[in-house]
ZAMARGU-4260 file (C-alpha; in steps of 0.2 Angstrom, whole numbers, plus 5000, padded with zeros to 4 digits):
<rodrens>
0) 4961/4852/5083 | 4950/4863/5095 | 4945/4881/5095 | 4942/4895/5082 | 4956/4887/5071
5) 4944/4871/5068 | 4934/4881/5056 | 4941/4881/5038 | 4934/4897/5033 | 4941/4906/5047
10) 4957/4898/5046 | 4959/4905/5028 | 4953/4922/5035 | 4970/4919/5048 | 4983/4914/5035
15) 4976/4928/5022 | 4977/4940/5035 | 4994/4937/5042 | 5002/4934/5025 | 4993/4950/5019
20) 5004/4958/5036 | 5018/4949/5032 | 5018/4960/5014 | 5015/4977/5022 | 5028/4976/5034
25) 5042/4969/5020 | 5037/4984/5009 | 5037/4996/5023 | 5056/4989/5027 | 5059/4990/5009
30) 5053/5010/5008 | 5062/5012/5023 | 5079/5008/5016 | 5076/5015/4998 | 5072/5032/5005
35) 5088/5030/5018 | 5100/5024/5003 | 5093/5040/4991 | 5092/5053/5005 | 5103/5047/5017
40) 5092/5057/5028 | 5086/5051/5046 | 5073/5066/5044 | 5065/5058/5026 | 5065/5041/5034
45) 5056/5049/5049 | 5044/5060/5037 | 5040/5043/5029 | 5036/5033/5044 | 5024/5046/5051
50) 5016/5047/5035 | 5011/5029/5040 | 5005/5033/5058 | 4996/5048/5054 | 4982/5040/5048
55) 4979/5028/5062 | 4980/5042/5073 | 4968/5053/5064 | 4954/5039/5059 | 4955/5026/5072
60) 4943/5035/5083 | 4930/5037/5069 | 4934/5017/5064 | 4932/5012/5082 | 4916/5020/5081
65) 4909/5010/5066 | 4916/4994/5072 | 4906/4997/5087 | 4891/5001/5079 | 4888/4990/5065
70) 4889/4973/5061 | 4908/4966/5060 | 4906/4955/5046 | 4898/4966/5037 | 4911/4980/5040
75) 4927/4970/5037 | 4918/4965/5019 | 4917/4985/5016 | 4934/4990/5025 | 4941/4975/5012
80) 4931/4981/4997 | 4937/4998/4998 | 4955/4994/5003 | 4955/4982/4985 | 4948/4998/4976
85) 4961/5009/4982 | 4974/4999/4977 | 4966/4997/4961 | 4964/5015/4958 | 4985/5015/4963
90) 4991/5005/4949 | 4981/5014/4937 | 4987/5030/4943 | 5005/5022/4941 | 5000/5013/4925
95) 4994/5031/4917 | 5011/5040/4924 | 5021/5028/4915 | 5013/5027/4900 | 5011/5049/4901
100) 5030/5048/4907 | 5034/5036/4888 | 5022/5046/4878 | 5031/5063/4884 | 5049/5056/4878
105) 5042/5049/4861 | 5037/5065/4857 | 5050/5074/4864 | 5066/5062/4862 | 5068/5064/4880
110) 5072/5049/4890 | 5081/5041/4878 | 5100/5038/4874 | 5106/5051/4858 | 5114/5043/4844
115) 5132/5052/4841 | 5136/5058/4822 | 5151/5051/4814
</rodrens>
């Protein structure tokens, strides 16, 4: 093998980045279909897609300055660590929301089917 794919670490990085991008795109497709199915509105789908593009438009200029002025490897490591921290935070937020919903349903009796009295 010649070129950059000769290095094992670079091949692993390229493969993992590609698989991550594929997963992101499949999740976006699934979410778009779900929003279209639930709302039946093209405006809701457009708002969803706009929410995906808006952070790129806002943060891309600052990210370009950061990448140009700092070491690439360190910048990539910090960005990946921030992304992982945000993903873990989102997972815990969803977990606490589910636990809270279950506790509210348990205390109020709502969310469970009621038994019919004979």
